[in-house]
Phi, psi and omega in degrees: 000146180290148178271123180235168176302318182294319181292323180288323181296316181295323182296316183291343179289347178269003179254115180268143164289117187299334179273321184266350171060037175224158178284158188292329177295309179300323181286351184075023183270349176273109187259344185198135171229124178237134179244129176231093190062244182261359184265143188235135171237132184230140173248126179245126183255106178280169182273358177199142176291344181265024181299124182289342185247022183306312183294322176298317179299316179299313181292323179297326177295313181301313181294324181291317178298317180296316181302317185272348181225081185301332182272008185293150176263244178279140173240122182244121179249114177262125181257113176250184178205155175210110182299132176276137182275158170302143186272001184277122182294330181295329180291320182292336178287322185275319181237073183293136183095345178268118182280322183216137179244130183232127177266131168255116193228169176205154181282332181220164178281168174079017180259003178086024184298316179293321176303314179293315178306309181298311183293324175298319182295310185291322176302317179294322179294316181295335176280354176110004182272157173270117194230139173236161184218124173252122177277094184271003176274082187301319182280342179218066184287116181242356182296323180301316177294318181293335178255007177061041182248124180240003186273174174251144180293146176260173185258132174261123182243117173257201187289340184242318187227162176249131179227157176282143173267121180299145174286165186215139169205149181055028177081011181244128173275134192228147168218131182212149175293346175295336178283343190257348182232168176291152183303325184259013183266122179288146175268098183259076183239147167284168185308311180302326180290316178301317179295323180294328178293323178292323177295319180295322175299339177267311190273329188252021177237139181272087185282333185062217185268125177223140175278321180220130172244118184259133175254121174268103186273157172290166176293156173094202186221051184259211190300316185294317178299315179294319178301316182296314185285338177273338183272320181228148173279106176299141171293324180178176182231142167250131184247130180257133176221168163254169188286342192284156186300320184296330176283319179303319179301315181288327178298318179304322179294319178295318179299312183297324178297315178295319181298322184295327183260017173064038173259123180293139176271112181289325177164178179248136168254123177264103183266160181055036187294321179199172183229129174260116179297125183292336185273328186244341184076005183282142182269135176235124173269080191298315188258022182105180185236123171057034179293322178287328175292316181296321181293315181303319179293320180296323184261004180060046181241141176299140172266108187285334178161170180238130181249136177278166169284127182210136183297323184295324178296315181295315182296323179302315179293321180289330183266357181070037183219083182309143187299327181293336177269315185286318181226068184296338180269356176293157180294327180291318180294320179299322178293325179287321177298319179300317182295314182298320178292321173298318174300316183296321178295321177295322176297319180299317184293317179301315182289324179294321182293338182260011183221148177289136178288157179275136184243327186285146174226131184221142178232000000 
């Protein structure tokens, strides 16, 4: 039998997106099919460049085409991506051009939340996404140091308004109060002033087009957190914890806060999960075992991943050279990439669940 566009399309109807649980044709992910004799070329458009199952989807497409078309010759599958935006209209009015907003939060300080936020942002950018990062920890801004940025933002002037231009490093656009004050100057502000600064970081900064805008929040559930969730409809939140009970107690409060204001919880990151002794290779669970995993199971929230205590991660933050950029082949960096891709998958699922799927396919 001759190989046709219809026969290839019907074969691809048998390939499901593992996260969205629909076939690629129904989801509108098949963007082009070309037939040249017995050779087939297919373009698949994923919902994020950070898709953790990209290779599986590609192989599933090849297998499906082969199974339904025994006489097929060469099969070329091109994997592209287009990040799906949040469907909330109010966010597009406040942050035009920004598709998704993600809060990285914690119930208490000292759990490595900023380290996680920075490395997630850089990992997404390295995977090909357009990423921004707002340092919303007004009283303890650490993002400038962690990303090695020492400059001051310049002003962007269009025909009507003047806005600050975010600084950029490692492919991530960044705004922080740390860019606007001296390194040793304390921010002695009451809550409303700090909240006002966060609003300005959204409305008075020229973010342009972004797939993901990440907010590194201060610890707790105070003014800044409330300002953020009341100002824009967040796509979702990632909660960072360490395994010990004292951290888990506070993380539950952060989770409950987001749930109360209808912000989806994308998942939990368990940081400082364990330590591998470099001389013996022995694992030590210094802060307890699987506290974040148990909490994720208890609250029916995805566990995005577990990160070890590691000197390279700490040094990367101190030197302004995140480990995912400096040592991308290290085991620690690979775990961070896995977490960022899992988070991107959860964002796609959240956006898909609030929108009707595309069914028509045209070439």
